C-alpha positions in Angstrom: 51.1 -22.4 -86.3 51.9 -25.4 -84.9 55.8 -26.3 -84.4 57.6 -29.9 -85.4 60.9 -30.1 -84.8 63.0 -33.1 -88.2 66.4 -34.1 -87.7 67.4 -34.7 -90.9 70.4 -37.5 -92.3 71.8 -35.3 -95.1 74.6 -36.8 -97.8 74.1 -33.8 -100.3 71.8 -32.5 -102.6 69.1 -35.0 -102.3 68.8 -34.0 -98.3 68.9 -30.5 -99.6 66.0 -30.7 -101.4 63.5 -32.7 -98.8 64.7 -30.1 -96.7 63.8 -26.9 -98.7 60.0 -29.1 -99.2 59.5 -29.3 -95.5 60.8 -25.3 -94.8 58.0 -24.5 -97.2 55.5 -26.5 -95.2 52.3 -24.0 -95.1 51.1 -25.8 -92.2 53.6 -25.9 -89.5 56.6 -24.2 -88.9 59.5 -26.7 -88.9 62.3 -26.5 -87.0 65.2 -28.2 -88.8 68.0 -30.1 -87.0 70.7 -31.5 -89.3 73.1 -34.6 -89.0 75.6 -33.4 -91.9 78.2 -35.6 -94.0 79.8 -31.5 -94.5 79.0 -27.8 -93.8 76.2 -27.9 -96.7 75.3 -23.7 -97.3 71.5 -24.5 -97.5 71.7 -26.7 -94.6 73.8 -24.2 -92.2 72.0 -21.0 -92.9 68.2 -22.7 -92.3 69.0 -25.4 -89.8 67.7 -24.5 -86.0 70.6 -27.0 -85.1 73.4 -28.4 -87.4 75.7 -31.3 -86.8 78.6 -31.8 -89.4 79.8 -36.3 -88.6 81.9 -36.5 -91.6 81.5 -39.9 -91.7 77.5 -39.9 -91.5 78.5 -42.9 -88.2 74.7 -43.9 -86.7 75.7 -44.0 -83.2 77.1 -40.0 -83.3 73.7 -38.9 -85.6 71.6 -41.0 -82.6 74.0 -39.5 -79.9 72.3 -36.1 -81.9 68.7 -37.2 -81.5 68.8 -38.1 -78.0 70.8 -34.4 -77.2 67.5 -33.2 -79.3 64.7 -35.2 -78.6 62.7 -33.2 -76.4 62.2 -31.0 -79.7 62.3 -33.5 -82.4 59.1 -35.5 -83.8 60.2 -37.9 -86.5 63.3 -38.7 -88.4 64.5 -38.5 -92.2 67.2 -40.4 -93.9 67.9 -40.4 -97.4 71.5 -42.1 -97.7 71.9 -45.7 -98.4 74.8 -46.1 -95.9 73.1 -45.0 -92.6 69.5 -47.3 -93.7 72.4 -50.2 -94.7 74.1 -49.7 -91.1 70.5 -49.4 -89.1 70.2 -46.3 -88.5 66.4 -46.4 -87.7 67.0 -49.6 -86.0 69.1 -47.8 -83.7 67.4 -44.6 -83.5 63.8 -46.6 -82.7 64.9 -48.3 -80.5 67.3 -46.6 -77.9 66.3 -42.7 -78.8 62.1 -44.0 -79.2 61.7 -41.0 -82.1 60.3 -43.2 -85.4 62.3 -43.0 -88.2 61.4 -42.7 -91.9 63.4 -45.0 -93.9 63.3 -49.2 -94.2 64.6 -50.8 -91.2 67.9 -52.7 -91.8 66.6 -56.1 -92.3 64.6 -54.4 -95.6 67.7 -52.3 -96.8 67.4 -54.6 -99.6 70.2 -52.4 -102.4 72.7 -54.2 -99.8 72.7 -57.9 -101.9 72.2 -57.8 -105.3 71.5 -61.8 -104.9 68.8 -61.0 -102.8 67.1 -58.7 -104.6 66.9 -61.3 -108.0 66.2 -63.8 -105.6 62.9 -61.8 -104.5 62.3 -60.7 -108.2 62.9 -64.6 -109.1 60.2 -65.8 -106.2 57.7 -62.9 -107.1 58.0 -61.6 -110.7 59.9 -64.2 -112.5 58.9 -62.5 -116.0 60.6 -59.6 -115.1 63.9 -60.9 -114.4 67.0 -60.9 -116.2 69.1 -64.7 -116.5 71.4 -64.6 -113.4 74.0 -66.9 -112.0 75.8 -66.5 -108.2 78.5 -67.0 -108.1 79.5 -67.6 -104.4 83.7 -68.4 -103.5 82.7 -70.7 -100.7 80.9 -72.9 -103.8 84.3 -72.9 -106.0 87.2 -73.5 -103.4 87.4 -76.8 -105.5 86.3 -75.9 -108.7 87.3 -73.8 -111.7 85.5 -71.1 -111.7 86.5 -69.6 -115.0 85.4 -72.8 -116.6 82.2 -72.3 -114.9 81.5 -68.1 -115.7 82.8 -68.9 -119.6 79.8 -71.6 -119.7 77.7 -68.8 -118.5 79.0 -66.6 -121.0 78.4 -68.8 -123.3 74.2 -69.3 -122.3 74.5 -65.2 -122.4 76.6 -65.1 -126.0 78.4 -62.9 -123.6 75.9 -60.0 -123.0 76.6 -59.9 -119.6 77.0 -57.7 -116.6 78.9 -58.3 -113.6 77.9 -57.0 -110.2 79.8 -58.0 -106.5 77.2 -58.7 -104.3 77.7 -56.2 -101.4 80.0 -52.8 -102.3 83.0 -54.2 -102.7 86.5 -53.0 -102.6 86.8 -54.3 -106.7 85.7 -52.8 -109.5 81.5 -52.3 -109.3 79.2 -53.5 -111.8 80.8 -54.0 -115.3 78.8 -54.2 -118.5 79.8 -56.2 -121.6 80.8 -53.8 -124.5 81.2 -50.9 -122.2 84.1 -52.1 -119.6 85.2 -54.7 -121.1 84.9 -56.2 -124.9 86.1 -59.6 -124.3 85.9 -62.7 -122.2 89.8 -62.2 -120.6 88.5 -58.4 -119.7 85.5 -59.4 -118.3 87.2 -62.4 -116.2 89.7 -60.2 -114.7 86.6 -57.8 -113.3 85.1 -60.7 -112.5 88.2 -61.4 -109.9 88.4 -57.8 -108.7 85.4 -58.3 -106.8 85.3 -62.5 -106.7 88.1 -61.8 -104.1 86.4 -60.1 -101.8 83.0 -61.9 -102.5 80.0 -63.6 -103.8 79.2 -61.8 -107.3 76.0 -62.0 -109.6 76.4 -62.7 -113.3 73.2 -61.0 -115.3 72.2 -61.3 -118.5 72.9 -57.9 -121.0 69.0 -56.1 -121.0 68.6 -53.6 -124.4 66.1 -51.4 -124.1 65.5 -47.6 -122.4 65.6 -47.0 -118.6 62.9 -45.7 -116.5 63.0 -45.1 -112.9 59.6 -44.9 -110.3 59.9 -44.6 -106.9 57.4 -45.1 -104.4 56.4 -43.6 -100.8 55.4 -45.6 -98.3 54.0 -46.0 -94.5 54.3 -49.7 -94.5 51.0 -50.7 -95.4 50.5 -48.9 -98.5 53.0 -47.4 -101.2 51.8 -44.7 -103.2 54.5 -44.6 -106.8 55.4 -41.8 -107.9 56.4 -40.4 -111.3 59.2 -41.6 -114.0 62.0 -40.1 -113.8 65.0 -40.0 -116.2 68.8 -40.6 -114.6 71.7 -39.3 -116.9 74.6 -41.7 -115.5 77.5 -41.2 -118.1 79.6 -38.3 -117.2 80.0 -36.4 -121.0 77.0 -35.4 -123.4 76.2 -37.9 -125.6 75.7 -40.6 -123.2 80.3 -40.9 -123.4 82.7 -41.2 -120.4 82.5 -43.3 -117.2 79.0 -44.3 -115.1 78.6 -42.0 -112.5 76.0 -41.1 -109.3 74.2 -39.4 -112.1 75.0 -36.2 -113.6 71.0 -35.0 -113.8 67.4 -36.3 -114.7 64.1 -35.0 -116.2 60.6 -35.7 -115.9 57.7 -34.8 -117.9 54.5 -33.6 -117.9 52.4 -36.8 -117.5 54.0 -39.4 -115.1 55.3 -41.1 -118.0 58.3 -40.5 -119.7 58.0 -39.5 -123.4 59.4 -42.1 -125.1 56.4 -44.3 -123.0 53.0 -44.7 -123.3 50.1 -45.2 -120.6 50.3 -48.9 -120.8 53.8 -48.8 -120.4 53.1 -47.0 -116.6 50.2 -48.8 -116.0 52.7 -52.1 -116.5 55.2 -50.3 -114.4 52.4 -49.7 -111.8 51.4 -53.1 -111.6 54.8 -54.7 -112.2 55.6 -52.4 -108.3 52.8 -52.9 -106.7 53.2 -56.6 -107.5 56.6 -56.8 -105.8 56.1 -54.4 -103.4 52.7 -56.9 -101.8 55.0 -59.9 -102.8 57.5 -58.8 -100.5 55.3 -57.0 -97.5 53.7 -60.3 -97.0 56.9 -62.1 -96.0 57.4 -59.5 -93.8 55.4 -59.7 -90.1 56.4 -55.8 -89.3 53.5 -53.3 -90.9 56.0 -50.9 -90.3 59.8 -52.0 -91.8 59.3 -50.6 -95.1 58.4 -46.5 -94.2 60.3 -44.3 -96.5 60.9 -45.7 -99.9 61.7 -48.9 -99.8 61.1 -49.5 -103.7 63.0 -47.3 -106.3 63.2 -49.1 -109.3 65.2 -49.4 -112.5 62.7 -50.3 -115.1 64.4 -51.3 -118.4 61.6 -51.3 -121.2 62.4 -53.4 -124.0 59.8 -53.4 -126.6 59.3 -57.3 -125.0 57.6 -56.4 -121.6 59.7 -54.9 -118.6 62.3 -55.8 -117.2 64.2 -55.2 -113.5 67.7 -53.8 -113.6 67.8 -53.0 -109.7 66.0 -51.7 -106.5 67.1 -49.4 -103.9 66.0 -48.6 -100.5 66.0 -45.2 -100.6 64.9 -42.0 -102.6 67.1 -41.7 -105.8 69.5 -39.2 -106.2 69.2 -37.1 -108.5 65.6 -38.0 -109.3 63.9 -37.2 -106.6 65.2 -33.6 -106.5 62.6 -34.2 -109.8 60.1 -34.8 -107.6 60.1 -33.0 -104.4 59.5 -29.2 -105.6 56.3 -30.3 -107.3 54.7 -32.0 -104.5 51.3 -30.0 -103.8 50.6 -31.7 -100.7 52.8 -30.7 -97.6 55.5 -32.8 -97.0 55.2 -32.7 -93.4 52.3 -34.5 -93.5 53.5 -37.0 -96.7 56.0 -37.9 -93.7 53.7 -37.5 -90.7 52.0 -39.8 -92.9 54.0 -42.0 -93.4 55.1 -42.0 -89.4 51.4 -42.7 -88.6 50.6 -45.8 -91.3 47.5 -44.0 -92.8 49.5 -42.8 -96.4 46.8 -43.5 -98.9 48.2 -41.1 -101.6 50.4 -37.9 -102.5 49.2 -35.3 -105.3 52.0 -33.7 -107.5 51.3 -30.9 -110.0 51.5 -31.7 -113.6 54.5 -30.2 -114.9 58.2 -31.2 -116.1 60.8 -30.6 -114.3 65.3 -31.4 -114.9 68.0 -31.2 -112.8 71.3 -30.3 -113.7 74.6 -31.4 -111.7 77.3 -29.1 -111.4 80.8 -31.5 -111.0 84.3 -30.6 -109.9 87.3 -30.4 -112.7 87.7 -34.4 -112.6 84.6 -35.5 -111.1 84.1 -38.8 -114.2 87.5 -38.1 -115.3 86.8 -34.8 -117.4 89.8 -33.1 -116.1 91.6 -35.7 -117.3 89.3 -36.5 -120.5 89.7 -32.6 -121.7 92.3 -30.9 -119.8 92.2 -27.9 -122.7 88.5 -27.5 -120.9 89.3 -26.2 -117.6 90.4 -23.2 -115.8 93.1 -23.7 -114.2 93.1 -20.7 -112.6 89.5 -21.5 -110.8 90.6 -24.7 -109.1 89.5 -25.1 -105.8 88.2 -21.5 -106.0 85.2 -19.9 -104.0 81.9 -21.3 -105.6 79.5 -18.5 -105.9 76.0 -19.3 -105.8 74.4 -15.7 -105.3 73.8 -15.3 -109.3 71.7 -18.4 -109.9 70.0 -17.9 -106.4 68.7 -14.1 -107.5 67.6 -16.4 -110.8 64.0 -16.5 -107.8 63.6 -13.0 -108.9 62.8 -14.3 -112.9 61.4 -17.6 -112.3 60.5 -17.7 -109.3 59.3 -20.8 -107.7 60.3 -22.8 -110.8 64.4 -22.7 -110.2 65.7 -24.3 -107.2 69.6 -24.5 -106.5 70.2 -27.6 -104.2 74.4 -27.3 -103.2 75.5 -31.1 -102.6 79.0 -31.7 -102.5 79.6 -28.4 -101.5 81.3 -26.4 -97.6 80.9 -23.8 -95.8 84.6 -22.2 -94.7 85.4 -18.8 -93.5 82.1 -18.1 -94.6 82.4 -19.0 -98.7 81.3 -21.9 -100.3 83.9 -24.5 -101.8 83.4 -27.3 -103.5 84.3 -30.7 -102.8 85.1 -33.8 -104.6 81.9 -35.3 -105.9 78.7 -33.7 -107.2 78.5 -30.2 -105.7 75.4 -28.7 -106.9 71.7 -29.3 -108.2 70.2 -27.0 -110.3 66.3 -27.5 -111.0 64.2 -26.4 -113.3 60.1 -26.6 -112.8 58.3 -25.5 -116.4 55.2 -26.2 -118.6 57.4 -28.5 -120.7 61.0 -30.6 -120.6 62.1 -27.7 -123.1 61.1 -25.0 -120.3 62.4 -26.6 -117.6 65.4 -27.5 -119.1 66.4 -24.0 -120.3 65.9 -22.8 -116.6 68.2 -25.2 -115.3 71.0 -24.9 -117.7 70.7 -20.9 -117.1 71.1 -21.0 -113.6 73.9 -24.1 -114.1 75.2 -20.9 -116.2 74.9 -18.2 -113.4 77.3 -20.6 -111.0 80.9 -19.3 -111.3 84.3 -20.5 -108.8 85.6 -23.5 -108.6 86.2 -24.8 -112.5 82.9 -26.5 -111.8 81.2 -28.1 -115.4 78.2 -29.8 -116.1 76.4 -32.0 -119.4 74.7 -30.2 -121.6 72.0 -32.4 -123.4 70.5 -33.3 -120.5 66.9 -33.7 -121.5 67.9 -32.5 -124.5 65.2 -32.7 -127.1 67.8 -34.6 -129.5 68.6 -37.1 -126.5 64.8 -37.5 -126.0 64.7 -38.5 -129.9 66.7 -40.7 -129.8 65.1 -42.9 -126.9 62.4 -42.4 -128.7 63.4 -43.8 -131.7 65.4 -46.8 -130.3 62.2 -47.7 -128.1 60.1 -47.5 -131.4 62.7 -49.8 -132.9 62.2 -52.3 -129.9 58.5 -51.9 -130.5 58.8 -53.1 -134.2 61.1 -56.2 -133.6 58.8 -57.6 -130.7 
């Protein structure tokens, strides 16, 4: 069996799912090198060489790549920060290894304004109304009056976003984060003091995520997934990085139709092809250049945002059911001849277990946390033993977790993802929840309603209501 060396730049469970897919190759003996944010239990166990780089500083990662380049064939990057900072450009120029992720110039999630301008040029019908507020333009003008005038046009139904990752309060949504103009303007100023802010129309509907693998020339869309941003059951609490996600057996979600899916693909391909025409480098968009958040309104699709990397947690719904050898998928991305990716017809559900105060849980529900379990080691053994019962239909992906003195400890973010695979969403969900229940220690908790029948029925009902109104 041919050996192949892969350097994986790892932030958490998303990258662990990729490592798992690589190591399951039937055609290659994978030697896995990992530049890791922490000593992740999975990576530490399976890596040929493992380097902990807490900052994921691209210069340090490049040094690690240089030291091992004789045995490396390519580099795979999942986390947005190294991509935005230009890890691909640096390693390809200084080390000479191909890197699977978009080039710095095309990491479009860095700028929400750039996204809206791109959509306005290529697919204006899918672009919510928006207005850009640049501090430079308002030095001698009343920015509050301008904001309020725009809110008049939007009937207050607005979303406030910093153009780039900022030191303010991030994205704020009318009805969720503020209920009057003074609160909205306070949120606006918390970001405006650091740079450009965009205020766009709030679009009601049901959300889906669609990613695609790309060799730079070809964009291969993957099946739809649905993410759960809110911290608590019933979609209560603050937004998080994502508490879980699901995929149906079909390529579209239960509240959508095959026609909706066709419209998604038409729009995704229109954006990719329109964007690619502007780019002289045929390899620049390699990786996952479009991770699209669609909003289905009953009157057509709107685009909430795009990212230039795999979704966390959504990519974990997909990596375990890729029928093609994942190493070969990666090689085809590098070689520029990726023309398709085959996936199993299966449903998947991902549940994240998280530490006590993630999403403000310990503050909101102090009586639900066993204080004696906080900061204790996390035991994954019983969950991993469920493979004896379910085989490959359960996967345990440690995320924000590190090995200390031979034991696993949860850190501050999403600690471990539990993925269930089944012939239906409910079957996959029950496997995922059983795995989550089998993990003990660390006072970890999880949402219990990810992909529940009740939650899906609510989405179906809402979508039917929106279609009737269209």
